[in-house]
C-alpha positions in Angstrom: -15.4 50.7 79.4 -16.8 49.9 75.7 -13.8 51.5 74.3 -11.3 49.7 75.6 -13.3 46.5 74.7 -13.5 47.3 71.2 -10.0 48.4 71.4 -8.9 44.6 72.6 -10.9 43.1 69.8 -9.5 45.1 66.9 -6.2 44.1 68.5 -7.5 40.5 68.2 -8.0 40.9 64.8 -4.8 42.6 64.2 -2.9 39.0 65.7 -4.8 36.7 64.3 -4.0 38.3 61.1 -0.5 38.6 62.3 -0.2 34.5 63.0 -2.0 33.8 59.9 0.7 35.3 57.6 3.6 33.9 60.0 1.7 30.3 59.2 2.1 31.1 55.7 5.8 32.3 55.9 6.5 28.9 57.5 4.7 27.2 55.4 5.9 28.2 52.2 9.6 27.6 53.4 8.6 24.4 54.5 6.5 23.3 51.2 7.6 26.1 48.7 6.2 23.9 45.4 2.7 23.8 47.3 2.1 27.5 47.7 2.2 28.5 44.2 -1.1 26.6 43.3 -2.6 28.4 46.6 -1.5 31.8 45.4 -2.3 31.6 41.9 -6.0 30.5 43.1 -6.1 33.2 45.3 -5.2 35.5 43.1 -7.6 34.4 40.2 -10.2 34.4 42.9 -9.3 37.9 44.5 -9.7 39.1 40.3 -13.2 38.0 39.8 -14.2 39.4 42.9 -12.6 42.5 43.4 -15.0 44.4 41.0 -18.1 43.5 42.2 -17.1 43.9 46.0 -15.9 47.5 44.9 -19.1 48.3 43.3 -21.0 47.0 46.6 -19.3 49.0 49.1 -19.9 52.1 47.0 -23.2 51.5 47.0 -23.4 50.9 50.4 -21.4 54.2 51.5 -23.8 56.2 49.2 -26.5 55.1 50.8 -25.3 54.9 54.2 -24.4 58.7 53.8 -28.1 59.9 52.3 -30.6 57.8 54.3 -32.1 60.0 57.1 -34.0 58.2 60.1 -36.1 60.5 60.4 -37.6 59.7 56.7 -37.4 56.0 57.8 -39.4 56.5 61.0 -42.2 58.7 58.5 -42.5 56.4 55.9 -42.8 52.9 58.2 -45.3 54.3 60.8 -49.0 53.2 60.8 -50.2 54.8 57.5 -47.0 53.3 55.1 -47.8 51.5 52.1 -45.6 49.7 49.5 -43.0 52.5 50.8 -42.5 51.1 54.1 -41.9 47.7 52.6 -39.5 48.8 50.1 -37.7 51.0 53.1 -37.4 48.0 55.3 -36.0 45.9 52.4 -33.7 47.8 51.1 -32.4 48.6 54.5 -32.2 45.3 56.0 -30.1 44.4 53.2 -27.9 47.1 53.0 -27.6 47.2 57.2 -23.9 45.8 58.3 -22.2 45.1 61.5 -23.5 43.3 64.6 -27.3 42.6 64.7 -27.2 43.6 68.6 -25.9 46.9 68.0 -29.6 47.5 65.8 -31.8 46.6 68.7 -31.5 49.7 70.1 -32.9 51.4 67.5 -35.2 49.3 66.5 -36.6 49.4 69.6 -36.4 53.4 69.5 -38.3 53.6 65.9 -40.6 51.4 67.5 -41.5 53.7 70.6 -41.8 56.0 68.0 -44.5 54.9 65.5 -42.6 52.2 63.2 -44.7 49.2 63.0 -43.5 45.6 64.0 -44.0 44.4 60.4 -41.5 46.3 59.2 -38.3 45.8 61.6 -39.7 42.2 61.3 -39.3 42.5 57.7 -36.3 44.6 58.1 -34.9 41.7 60.4 -35.4 38.8 57.9 -33.7 41.0 55.1 -30.9 41.3 57.2 -29.7 37.7 55.8 -29.0 39.2 52.4 -25.8 40.2 52.5 -24.3 42.3 49.8 -20.5 42.2 51.0 -21.2 38.4 50.2 -23.1 38.6 47.0 -20.0 38.0 44.7 -19.1 34.8 46.7 -22.5 33.7 46.1 -22.4 34.6 42.2 -19.1 33.0 42.4 -20.8 29.6 43.9 -23.7 29.1 42.6 -24.2 31.1 39.4 -26.1 34.7 38.5 -29.2 33.0 38.4 -29.2 31.1 41.3 -28.0 34.3 43.3 -30.9 36.4 42.1 -33.9 34.1 42.3 -32.5 33.6 46.0 -32.7 36.5 46.8 -35.4 38.1 45.0 -37.1 35.0 46.8 -36.0 36.1 50.3 -36.9 39.5 49.8 -40.4 38.9 48.6 -41.3 36.3 51.4 -39.9 39.1 54.2 -43.5 40.6 53.7 -45.8 37.6 54.4 -43.6 37.0 56.8 -43.7 40.3 58.4 -47.5 40.6 58.4 -47.9 37.1 59.8 -45.8 38.0 62.5 -46.8 41.2 63.3 -50.6 40.0 63.5 -49.3 37.1 65.9 -47.5 39.6 68.6 -50.7 41.9 68.1 -53.1 39.1 68.8 -51.0 38.0 71.8 -50.8 41.6 73.2 
């Protein structure tokens, strides 16, 4: 059943792409003089963003290959220190896919001893998306982007601690 749903949604993506390309071709024939500036702007944007995107995807690929779930559980338990925070932040930043796909894994980690503060920090850092980093830098500049990302990562730690205390207090 899940396989049919995945196949159906991927077909929808291809249909959408086909419709956009068809619309592009139609507009090119109707207004040919308006398409050249759009294509030039798109080309320039891709030339600026593509090298950063390649680097980001290589880092994500290497991380997904080398990160072991058993080690995550070991370093994010009761006695975890700075390593637990760093793993929570980095794994949250590097995580990809829809958030609901992470819930079963997070529940499993929680039942095996991973502290709520680390899970909350992980969730908070999912807001930092490496694949969008090139666009963030392109529109806001490197200084703003780095400041935002550092503040988000650092502030996820006290937010994780506060939320963990609230959760344990209500239990």
